[in-house]
C-alpha positions in Angstrom: 69.1 67.6 74.1 72.3 70.7 73.8 73.0 72.5 77.3 71.4 75.2 78.4 74.2 78.6 78.1 74.2 80.0 80.9 74.9 84.4 80.8 78.6 86.1 82.5 77.6 87.3 85.5 80.4 89.5 87.0 81.4 90.6 90.8 83.5 93.1 91.5 85.4 93.0 94.7 85.3 95.6 97.6 88.2 97.9 98.0 88.4 96.5 101.7 89.5 92.1 101.7 89.4 91.5 105.8 88.9 89.3 107.2 85.0 91.1 108.1 84.6 90.9 104.0 85.6 87.2 103.4 82.1 85.6 104.7 80.7 87.8 102.7 82.0 87.3 99.8 81.9 84.1 100.2 77.6 84.5 100.2 78.3 86.8 97.2 79.8 83.6 95.3 76.8 81.1 96.4 74.6 83.3 94.6 76.4 83.6 91.8 76.7 80.0 91.6 76.2 78.0 88.8 76.6 80.5 86.1 80.2 81.9 84.1 81.3 84.1 86.7 84.1 87.2 85.8 85.8 88.8 89.2 86.3 92.7 89.0 89.6 93.2 91.3 90.4 96.9 90.0 89.1 98.6 93.3 90.8 96.0 95.9 93.0 98.2 98.0 94.1 96.0 100.4 93.7 92.0 100.6 94.0 88.7 103.2 95.2 85.4 102.8 91.4 84.6 104.1 89.5 86.5 100.5 92.5 84.8 97.9 91.6 80.9 99.9 87.4 81.6 99.3 88.3 83.6 96.0 90.4 80.7 94.5 87.6 77.9 96.5 85.2 79.9 94.9 88.2 79.2 91.6 87.7 74.9 92.8 84.0 74.7 92.7 83.2 76.6 89.0 86.1 74.2 87.6 84.3 71.4 89.1 80.8 72.6 87.4 82.8 72.9 84.4 81.8 77.1 84.2 84.4 80.3 83.5 86.0 81.5 87.2 88.2 84.6 85.6 89.6 88.0 86.8 88.7 90.6 84.8 91.3 93.1 85.8 93.3 93.4 89.2 94.9 96.5 91.1 98.6 95.9 91.9 97.6 95.2 95.4 95.1 92.4 95.0 98.0 91.3 92.3 100.8 91.6 95.1 99.1 90.8 97.5 98.7 86.7 95.5 102.2 87.3 95.2 103.8 87.6 98.7 101.0 84.5 99.4 102.1 82.2 96.9 98.7 82.3 93.8 99.7 83.1 90.4 96.2 84.4 89.3 97.4 84.5 85.8 96.5 82.1 84.7 93.1 82.9 86.0 93.2 86.1 84.1 90.0 86.4 81.1 91.7 86.4 77.8 91.5 89.6 75.0 90.5 88.7 71.9 
């Protein structure tokens, strides 16, 4: 029986990814479980390490499920935060065709 193709979903991140946002982010990601996901971090102005951890944990879960988890767009602020905490998101960026 062929595998069923699941529609790709997207998640636009809040401008402020702080401690208060971490739980809400986890909840939104949980709702998307089972589908390929593209993360839009283009509006992020501030990002804390905990929210980046939530995103990395989600990426690991999607990888275990053999589903795509990529970042479509990221703001400079989001990219700088990930670099400061030692996370390289370049391999997770969506490839343009």
